[in-house]
C-alpha positions in Angstrom: 12.6 11.7 11.0 9.6 10.7 12.6 7.3 12.9 14.3 4.9 12.5 17.1 2.3 14.4 15.7 0.7 15.2 12.0 -2.4 17.9 11.8 -3.9 17.2 8.7 -5.7 20.0 7.1 -8.0 20.2 3.6 -6.6 23.9 3.0 -3.4 26.0 4.2 -4.8 27.9 7.5 -7.2 25.0 8.6 -4.6 23.6 11.3 -3.9 27.4 12.4 -7.8 28.5 12.8 -8.5 25.1 14.8 -6.1 23.8 16.9 -3.1 26.1 16.8 -2.9 27.0 19.8 -2.1 23.3 20.5 0.3 22.8 18.3 2.4 25.8 19.7 1.9 24.3 22.9 3.4 20.7 21.6 6.3 22.2 19.9 6.7 24.7 22.8 7.7 21.1 24.8 9.4 19.7 22.3 6.9 17.2 20.3 7.8 16.7 16.9 4.6 18.2 14.6 3.9 18.4 11.2 1.2 19.7 9.0 -0.2 18.3 5.8 -2.5 20.5 3.8 -4.6 18.4 1.8 -5.0 21.2 -1.6 -3.2 24.2 -1.7 -6.7 26.7 -1.8 -6.3 27.4 -5.0 -10.6 27.2 -5.2 -10.0 29.9 -2.5 -12.2 33.3 -3.3 -9.0 35.6 -1.8 -5.4 35.6 -3.1 -3.9 32.9 -5.0 -2.5 28.9 -4.2 0.9 30.6 -4.5 0.6 33.3 -1.9 -0.8 30.8 0.3 2.0 28.6 -0.1 4.1 31.5 1.3 1.6 32.1 4.3 1.7 28.5 5.3 5.1 28.2 5.3 5.7 31.7 7.5 3.0 30.1 9.8 4.2 27.0 9.9 8.0 29.0 11.3 5.6 30.7 13.7 4.3 27.5 14.9 7.6 25.8 15.2 6.5 22.4 13.6 8.8 20.6 11.9 7.0 19.4 8.5 4.8 21.2 6.4 3.7 19.6 3.1 1.3 19.9 0.6 -0.4 16.8 -1.4 -1.5 18.9 -3.9 -5.4 16.7 -4.1 -7.5 18.7 -6.5 -9.1 21.9 -3.9 -13.1 21.3 -3.7 -12.4 18.1 -4.9 -11.0 16.2 -2.0 -12.3 12.5 -3.2 -12.0 9.2 -1.8 -9.8 7.4 -3.9 -6.5 5.2 -4.0 -4.9 7.8 -5.3 -5.5 10.5 -2.5 -5.6 7.6 0.2 -2.0 6.4 -0.7 -0.7 10.1 -0.5 -1.7 10.6 2.3 -0.8 6.9 3.5 2.6 7.4 2.2 2.6 10.4 4.0 1.9 8.3 7.7 4.0 5.8 7.0 7.2 7.8 6.3 6.9 10.0 9.7 5.2 7.4 11.5 3.1 9.5 14.1 1.6 8.5 17.3 -1.2 10.8 17.4 -3.3 12.1 13.9 -5.6 14.7 14.2 -8.2 16.0 11.5 -11.2 18.0 11.2 -14.2 16.5 12.4 -16.4 14.3 10.7 -19.4 17.1 10.2 -19.2 20.4 8.8 -20.3 23.7 7.1 -17.2 23.3 4.4 -17.6 19.9 2.0 -14.3 19.7 1.5 -13.6 19.6 5.7 -16.3 16.4 6.0 -14.3 14.8 2.9 -11.2 15.4 4.1 -12.3 13.7 7.4 -13.0 10.8 6.0 -10.3 10.6 3.7 -7.8 10.9 6.5 -9.6 7.9 8.8 -9.8 5.5 5.6 -5.7 6.5 4.8 -5.0 6.0 8.9 -6.5 2.6 8.9 -5.7 1.5 5.6 -1.6 2.7 6.5 -1.8 -0.5 9.0 -2.5 -3.3 6.3 0.3 -5.0 5.8 -0.7 -6.4 2.3 -1.6 -2.1 0.9 1.9 -1.6 -1.0 3.2 2.2 -1.0 6.9 3.0 -1.5 9.2 5.8 -0.8 12.5 6.9 -3.0 11.7 3.2 -5.2 11.7 1.2 -1.5 8.5 -0.7 -0.4 7.4 1.0 3.0 6.2 -0.7 6.1 2.8 -0.7 7.4 2.2 1.6 10.3 -1.1 2.8 11.9 -0.7 5.7 14.7 -2.1 5.1 17.6 -4.7 8.0 18.4 -7.0 9.9 15.7 -8.2 12.7 16.8 -10.7 15.6 15.1 -10.8 19.4 16.0 -13.4 21.9 15.7 -14.0 24.0 12.6 -17.3 25.8 12.4 -19.7 23.3 13.3 -19.5 22.4 17.0 -19.6 19.5 19.3 -19.4 18.1 22.7 -15.8 17.2 23.3 -14.0 14.5 24.4 -11.3 16.8 25.9 -10.6 20.0 25.9 -6.4 21.2 25.9 -5.3 24.4 28.0 -3.9 27.3 25.2 -3.8 29.8 27.6 0.0 30.5 27.2 0.2 30.1 23.4 -3.3 31.6 22.7 -1.4 34.4 21.2 1.4 32.3 19.4 -2.0 30.7 17.7 -3.2 34.3 16.5 0.3 35.4 14.7 -0.1 32.4 12.4 -3.6 32.7 11.7 -2.7 36.5 11.0 0.3 34.7 8.9 -2.6 34.4 5.9 -2.6 38.4 5.1 -4.4 37.4 2.4 -7.6 35.5 4.2 -8.2 36.5 7.3 -8.7 40.6 9.0 -6.0 41.7 10.8 -6.1 44.2 13.5 -4.8 47.4 12.3 -4.8 46.3 8.4 -7.3 48.1 6.1 -9.8 46.0 4.3 -8.7 44.4 0.9 -10.5 45.7 -2.1 -11.1 41.8 -2.8 -14.9 39.8 -2.0 -15.5 39.3 1.9 -15.3 35.1 2.6 -16.6 33.6 5.6 -13.3 34.4 7.1 -12.6 37.2 6.1 -14.4 39.2 8.6 -13.5 41.3 11.8 -16.7 39.0 13.5 -14.6 35.8 12.1 -11.5 36.5 14.4 -13.8 37.6 17.2 -15.7 34.5 16.7 -12.3 32.6 17.5 -11.0 34.5 19.9 -14.5 34.0 22.1 -14.6 30.1 21.0 -11.3 30.0 22.6 -12.6 31.9 25.8 -15.6 29.7 25.9 -13.7 26.2 25.5 -11.5 27.6 28.5 -13.9 28.6 30.5 -15.3 25.2 30.5 -11.9 24.1 32.3 -11.3 26.7 34.3 -8.5 28.6 31.9 -8.7 31.7 29.4 -8.7 29.7 26.8 -9.4 26.5 25.3 -9.6 24.1 22.1 -11.7 21.3 21.7 -11.2 18.2 20.7 -13.3 14.8 20.0 -12.7 11.3 19.8 -14.2 8.5 18.3 -12.6 5.8 21.0 -11.8 6.0 25.0 -9.3 8.1 25.9 -6.6 6.8 28.6 -6.1 9.9 31.0 -2.6 9.1 33.1 -1.1 11.0 35.8 1.2 13.3 33.5 -1.9 14.7 31.4 -3.0 13.7 27.5 0.7 14.4 25.8 2.7 13.1 28.8 4.5 16.2 29.9 
């Protein structure tokens, strides 16, 4: 099965926190979307890799994605090496997405920066005919997606475009709250585990405020910002053709 879009994240929950509303809007409009987590988040302060796997599966159901994969790259050590490039290339060649989303090129979390560089390198490498990969013992054909877009995490940027997520904002938040060990959800008692950057009520407030801020910039209630290193042609039907 080919996918229209693949969203790559360094950790389970990165995709939902950064662009869950966009994912929901795409799947609502019948686009085939996959989420690929590079690591299991095993270095995270709260929860465990096993629990986060279940949380990621629940979030994927909420967003109605077709594929959720984990490449099991070591958390805290997303190296730009051939082994990791090959893992990402095999996914790109298998699902042949038209568009790829990746973390923005600069962020407070080094894993996000490393993930961004790895995805960009792998996307280019995937189009090289002489770079060989196999799937089920069959040689995969070279394939390069049309576009690479970056989503916002902590550090901000001037967006190349902002997508209206007013109709899917609540779905985004439900997918975030699926990560019960990682974030604070309304009505939930405070965990006995150590607080982290994303576990406080203030962080959830920030997520909502950011969506409102970028929504306001396009005259909508909620929005999600994206950056493109290349120019974008906008047709009359909009960025995604629908």
